N, C-alpha and C positions, 0 to 999 in steps of 0.2 A: 580439805585445804582451807585455811582461814583467810590468809592474805596472799597476794601474788606480787612478789617484790624481788626475790633472788632465785637463782636456779634451783636451790635446795627446796624451795616451796613446792615445786612441781612433782617431787617424788622421783621415782626411777625414770631416768631420762629416756631410755629405750622404750619403756612402756608408754611414756607420754607421747613420743613420736608416733607409735603405733595407734594410740588413741586419736591423735590428730588426723591421721590418714583415714581412720574410720569415720570420724566426724565429717571430714571433707566429702566422703562418699555418701554420707547420710545426714545432711545438715539439719533436717527437721525431725529427726528420730526422737529427740528429747524435748519436744515442744511443751509437753506437760510439766516438765521440770521447773520451768519459770512461770507457770500460770499464776496470776495474781501476785506476782513479784515485780518490784520496781528497782531499776538501777539508776542512780544519779551519776551522771558523767560531768565532773567538775573540771573546767578548763581555765587555768590561769594564763595559758599561752595559746597561740594559734595552732591549728591542726587541719589536716586534710584526711590522710589515711587513718589516723587514730580515731578521729571523730566518726568517720563513716563506717569503718570496720567494727568499732565497738557497738555502734547502734545496730548494725546488721547482725552481729553475733548475738546481741541481746534479743532481738526479734526472732532469730532462728530458734532460740530457747524458750520462746513464749513470754519473755519479760517485756515490761514497758520501760523504755529508756527515756529519761529526762535529761536534757543537756542544759547546763548552767555555765555561762561565760562570766567569770568573775570580773567586775568592773564595767561590764556592758549590760548584762541581764540583772546584775546585783549591785549593791554598794561596793566600793573599793574596800578591800579588807586589810586591816593591820595584822601582820603575822608575828610580830615580836612582842614579848612580854615586857612589862615595866616601862613602856614608853608613854609619854603624854600625848594623847591623841588630838593634837591641834593642827593636823595637816588636812589633806583632802581625803583621808581614809575615814569613813564614817562608821564602820563596824569592825569589831575585833573577831579574828578567826576563832577565838575561844568560845564565843557565843554562836557564831555562824555554823560551826561544825555540828554541834548537837541539834540545831534547828534543821539543817540539811538531812541529818540522819533520821530525824523523826518522820520524814516523808519517803523513805526508801528502805530497801532490804540489803542492798549492796552499793558501794561507792567506788567509782573510778576517778582517779585524780591525775591531772597533768600539770606539772609545775616545774619549770626549768631552773637550772642553776643561775644564780645572779652573777657568778664569776668575779665577785668582788671580795668575798670572804670565804676562804676554803673551808674553814671549820664549820661555818654556818651551812654551807652547801653539803659537805660530806657527812654532817650529822643528820641530813635529810629532815631538816627542821619542819618543813610544811607537811610532808607526807606522814611523818611520825605523829604529828598532832592529830591528823585524821584518824590514824590507827588508835591513838590513845583516847580521844574525846568522843568519837562517833559511836563506839560500841557495835559497829557493823564491819563486815569484811571489806577490805580495801584492796583495789587493784591499782598498781602503778601503771599509768598510761604515759609514762616518761616522767621521771622525777629528777632531782638534782644530779644524781649519780648513776642511775640505771634506766634501761628501757626494756624490760623483760618481754613484753609483747612483740617487739621488733626482733629481738634475738631468737625467740622461740620460732617465729615465722621464718627467720633466716635458716635455722636448723632444719625445719620441715622442708624448705626448698632444697637444701643441700642433700637431704635424704632422698628426695624425689629425683634429683638429677645426677647424683654421683655415679661414676662408672667403675669404681673399685670399692672394696670393702672399707678401706681406710684412706680417704683422699687427703691430699695436702691442701690445706686452706691457709691463705695468706691475707692478713688484714694490713693494708697499707695506709699510712697517713698521706693526705694529698692537700695541695694548697687551697686556700679560701680567703676571700677579702675580709671576712669578719671573724671575730672570736666566737667559737662555738663550744658548747658544753662537751663533757666527756661521757655522757650517759650512754649513747649508742656504742661507742667503742668499748667502754667498760663492760657492758652487758654482752656484747658479741664475744669479747675475750673470755668472760666468765663461762658462757655457755659452750664455747668451742673447747675450752680446757676441760670441761666436764664430758664432752662428747667423744666419740670414737673417731677422731681425726688427728692428723699431724698438723699442728697449728703453729704458725709463724707470724710474728708482728714485726713490721718494719716501719721505722719512723726516724726523723732526724734527732740528733742529740737535744735533750731538753724536753722532749715530748713523751717521756716515759710515763706510762699509766701506773696507777696505784697497784702495787704488787698484790693487794687483796684480790684483784680481778684477773691477774695474769699468771698465777702459779701454774707451772707446767708448760707455758708457752716458750717457744724459742724466740729470742729477741735478736733481730738482725738489722744493723744500721745501713748495710749496703742493699738498696732496694732491688737492683737487678739480680743480685745473688739470691735474695729472698724469693723472687719470682720464678727462679729456675725450677722447672718440673711441677709447678703448681697446677692443681685441678680447679681451684676456685680462687678468684681474686676479689676481695671485699675492700672497696675504697671508701675512706671516710676522713674528713678533717676533724681535728679537735684542737682546742687551745691548750696552752701549757697547763698540765695537771698539777704543777707545783711540787712534784715528788723530789726531783733533783735540784730544782730552782724555785724554792718556796716564795721568793719575792716576786716571781714572774707569773704567779697563778692567774689563769684566765686571760693571759696575753697572747698575741700573735707573735711568735718568734721568727717565723719564716714564711715567705710566699714564693719559695723556690719552685718555679714552673717545671723544672726537670722531674719533679715528683708526680706530675700529672700522669695518669694512666693512659697511654696511647698504644698504637699498634706495635711500636718497637718494644715496649714493655711486654705486651701480650705474646710477642713472638718467641720469647724464651720460656713460656709456660708449656704445659702439656695440653695445648688447645683449651685453656681454662675458660670457665664461665666467669662472666663479670657480674658483680653484685654491688648494690648500693641501696641504702634505706630510703632514699628520696626525701625531700626534693634535692636535686643535684645541680651544681653549677657546671654546665657544659663548657668544654674547652678550658676548664680550670681544674676541676676534679678529674674529669675524664673527657677524652676526645669524642667527637661525634661518631667517628667510624667504629669505636669500641662500644659505645652505649647503644648504637643502632644495629650492631651485628647480631646474627642469629644466636650467638652465645651469650647475649646479655639477658640476665634474669630479673631485671629490676621490676618489671610488671608482675611477674610470677610471685616475687617476694611480697609485693604490695597486696596482691590477691590473698596470699596466705596470712595476712594480718587478720583477716576475718576469722580464720581457722584458729590461730593462736589465741585470740581473744575469746573465742567460743569455748575452747578447751578450758581455759582459766576460769571462765564464768561457770561452766558446767561443774567443775570440781568444787567450786565454792558453793554452788546450789546444792550439790549432793551432800555437802557438809552441814547444810542448814536443815536437812530433813530430820 
């Protein structure tokens, strides 16, 4: 594997999940694979789980991780071509990327969507520059449109806790006070559509995700109907993707609190597990009684972020041999 960006990069999904469970049981079995190798973890945005899980995964494989916080540990970077650099950005990404690449063997990049220009975001302008100009394998640690490490960890968690061969998995939009990117729901949808699950997406009108990520999913606008008989409920907020309402891209269209996942919603499920990528707004995305219930898997998902990152790094290192 050269880069880790979309579900297709991981290869056979069933085999990838089996590999993940094997890695989880034997985390240090491939420590020699990363010996004398360095991974540069480049963060344009804040992180908790991604930063810690990526560092831990790299260490498990024998690699040396270096964390670079853009604008804090480095100069602020200009990311667009053809601009006059007379602002507070002292260095252009076109020079920064090959310099970063000269100090490492693998690069992980975290760069959120700006939510101002859909074309700029959905072209993955920053991540693709790292792929083009670094000459090194690149892992998306959440980019403008996708978060494959999170989606892979979610799939691993579902595999561990499912009670039937083909569970019903529902991803529901939930209210949030701020405009959030679509990266997590895009990737979750893409990975669930590729997995052996019955997948349903429920959201208010105007929040339709890009069909590129949702082919094969059932779209249901009635949230309670979508929840009926579900085995897993995945709650997540996202701003308007601009698919049906192009002029509303990145905006908050609704804060309807009736979409919050509470015990009344969970009562119509098949005693479903609750999932969320974290961080989560309690009593807005999900009620306390649901996230604190024994059926909440939010901590287990977060723990599996180490495993998903390690499998991705392992596959990349094996490709470097």
